[in-house]
C-alpha positions as CSV (number, residue, x, y, z in Angstrom):
1,M,8.5,-32.0,14.6
2,A,11.5,-30.4,13.9
3,A,14.8,-32.0,11.9
4,I,18.2,-30.7,11.4
5,I,19.1,-30.7,7.7
6,P,22.9,-30.3,7.0
7,A,24.1,-27.2,5.0
8,S,25.9,-29.3,2.2
9,G,23.3,-31.6,1.5
10,G,22.2,-35.1,2.0
11,G,24.8,-37.3,4.1
12,G,27.8,-35.8,2.4
13,A,29.4,-35.0,5.9
14,R,29.8,-38.4,6.8
15,F,32.3,-39.2,4.0
16,R,34.0,-36.1,4.0
17,R,35.7,-36.9,7.2
18,R,37.4,-39.9,6.0
19,R,39.6,-38.9,3.1
20,Y,41.4,-41.3,1.2
21,A,45.1,-41.7,2.8
22,P,47.7,-42.8,0.5
23,I,49.6,-46.3,0.8
24,A,52.8,-46.1,2.5
25,D,53.8,-49.8,2.0
26,I,56.7,-50.7,-0.4
27,N,56.2,-53.4,-3.0
28,V,59.1,-55.3,-3.2
29,T,57.6,-58.2,-5.6
30,P,59.5,-56.0,-8.6
31,M,62.7,-55.7,-6.8
32,V,62.7,-59.4,-6.1
33,D,62.1,-60.5,-9.1
34,V,65.2,-58.6,-10.5
35,M,67.4,-60.0,-7.7
36,L,66.3,-63.4,-8.7
37,V,67.2,-62.9,-12.2
38,L,70.7,-61.3,-11.4
39,L,71.0,-64.4,-9.2
40,V,70.5,-67.0,-11.9
41,I,72.9,-64.7,-14.4
42,F,75.7,-64.9,-12.2
43,M,75.2,-68.5,-10.9
44,I,75.7,-69.2,-14.9
45,T,78.4,-67.2,-15.4
46,A,80.4,-67.3,-12.7
47,P,82.0,-70.9,-13.4
48,L,82.8,-69.5,-17.0
49,L,85.1,-67.1,-15.4
50,Q,87.3,-69.0,-13.5
51,V,90.5,-69.6,-15.8
52,G,90.5,-67.9,-19.0
53,V,93.7,-69.8,-20.6
54,P,92.7,-72.2,-23.5
55,V,94.4,-75.4,-22.5
56,D,93.4,-78.9,-24.1
57,L,93.9,-81.0,-20.6
58,P,94.7,-84.9,-20.4
59,K,91.8,-87.2,-19.3
60,T,92.4,-88.9,-16.2
61,S,89.9,-91.3,-13.9
62,A,91.4,-90.0,-10.5
63,Q,88.9,-88.2,-8.4
64,Q,88.6,-84.7,-7.5
65,V,90.8,-83.1,-4.6
66,G,88.2,-80.9,-2.3
67,G,90.0,-77.8,-0.5
68,K,88.7,-74.6,1.3
69,D,90.2,-71.9,-0.4
70,E,90.8,-70.8,-4.0
71,P,94.2,-72.3,-5.5
72,L,96.6,-70.7,-7.5
73,I,96.5,-72.0,-10.9
74,V,99.7,-72.2,-13.0
75,S,98.9,-72.9,-16.7
76,V,101.2,-74.0,-19.7
77,N,99.5,-73.7,-23.0
78,S,100.3,-75.5,-26.3
79,K,103.0,-72.4,-27.2
80,D,104.7,-73.3,-24.2
81,E,103.5,-70.1,-22.5
82,V,103.4,-70.2,-18.8
83,F,100.2,-68.1,-17.2
84,L,99.7,-67.3,-13.2
85,G,95.6,-67.2,-13.6
86,E,95.4,-65.5,-16.8
87,T,98.5,-63.2,-16.5
88,K,101.6,-64.1,-19.0
89,Y,105.2,-64.6,-17.3
90,E,108.4,-66.1,-18.3
91,L,109.7,-68.4,-15.8
92,P,111.7,-66.1,-13.7
93,D,109.2,-63.4,-13.4
94,L,107.1,-66.4,-12.0
95,A,109.4,-67.3,-9.8
96,T,109.7,-63.9,-8.3
97,K,105.7,-63.6,-8.2
98,L,105.1,-67.0,-6.8
99,K,107.8,-65.9,-3.9
100,A,105.8,-62.9,-3.1
101,V,102.6,-64.8,-2.8
102,Y,104.4,-67.3,-1.0
103,G,105.4,-64.6,1.3
104,E,101.9,-64.0,2.0
105,K,100.0,-67.1,1.7
106,P,102.6,-70.0,2.7
107,D,99.7,-72.6,3.0
108,Q,98.3,-71.7,-0.3
109,R,97.4,-74.5,-3.0
110,V,98.8,-74.3,-6.4
111,F,97.6,-76.2,-9.2
112,I,99.3,-76.7,-12.6
113,R,97.6,-77.4,-16.0
114,G,99.4,-78.2,-18.7
115,D,98.2,-78.7,-22.6
116,K,98.5,-82.5,-23.4
117,A,100.5,-81.7,-26.6
118,I,103.7,-79.8,-24.8
119,N,106.7,-81.4,-23.5
120,Y,107.2,-83.1,-20.2
121,G,110.4,-81.6,-19.5
122,R,108.5,-78.1,-19.6
123,M,105.9,-79.1,-17.2
124,M,108.5,-80.6,-15.1
125,E,110.6,-77.2,-15.3
126,V,107.5,-75.1,-14.3
127,M,107.0,-77.8,-11.4
128,G,110.5,-76.7,-10.4
129,V,109.9,-73.3,-10.3
130,V,106.9,-73.7,-7.9
131,I,108.3,-75.8,-5.8
132,D,111.2,-73.7,-5.6
133,S,109.0,-70.7,-4.7
134,G,108.2,-72.7,-1.2
135,F,104.7,-74.1,-2.1
136,R,104.5,-77.6,-1.0
137,Q,100.7,-78.3,-1.6
138,L,100.8,-78.5,-5.4
139,G,98.8,-80.5,-7.9
140,L,98.4,-81.1,-11.5
141,L,95.0,-80.7,-13.5
142,G,93.1,-82.8,-16.0
143,E,89.7,-83.5,-17.3
144,Q,87.7,-86.5,-16.1
145,A,87.6,-89.3,-18.3
146,E,84.2,-90.1,-20.0
147,G,83.0,-93.3,-18.4
148,G,85.9,-93.1,-16.1
149,S,85.7,-95.5,-12.9
150,A,85.5,-92.8,-10.5
151,A,82.4,-90.3,-10.4
152,P,83.6,-86.6,-10.1
153,A,83.2,-85.3,-6.5
154,G,82.1,-81.7,-7.9
155,G,79.6,-82.3,-10.1
156,G,81.4,-82.7,-13.2
157,K,83.6,-79.6,-12.9
158,P,86.0,-79.3,-16.1
159,A,89.3,-79.3,-14.6
160,T,90.0,-81.9,-11.7
161,P,93.2,-82.2,-9.9
162,A,94.9,-85.7,-10.8
163,H,97.5,-85.6,-7.9
164,T,98.4,-83.8,-4.7
165,P,101.8,-84.5,-3.2
166,K,102.9,-83.0,0.1
167,R,106.3,-82.7,1.4
């Protein structure tokens, strides 16, 4: 009886044919973890970055007015300084800037935030500049009163429009 014996030794030829191939799959689990952490960070910090001018808003029990686009926010702080967003303007310069914005977006909403310590006449002066610039969707912002009868519509956001006259 004859038998063929492989030259390399006992059953090694069988295993030599199958080499270990590298795994070509991408492990996305670490990337997903990083993206979820970034998402949480941005969800927490985004509401804090909306308006940076410190204004002590008066309390109101009016419900929040919703809207589709981001409004312009004009702020008057306790030192009677006027801001558009976070940029400080004098009233004539504010009128020029608002007219330029009105030329681009005539249906833009404008909210006015005024510190409760400022003069009522100063608020009327700022409102006059905004209206003279052409804007007709104008609102006043205030904080939701503690224990007020109206629940905030937007989940208790810090600034709620109290009134939006339409002309």
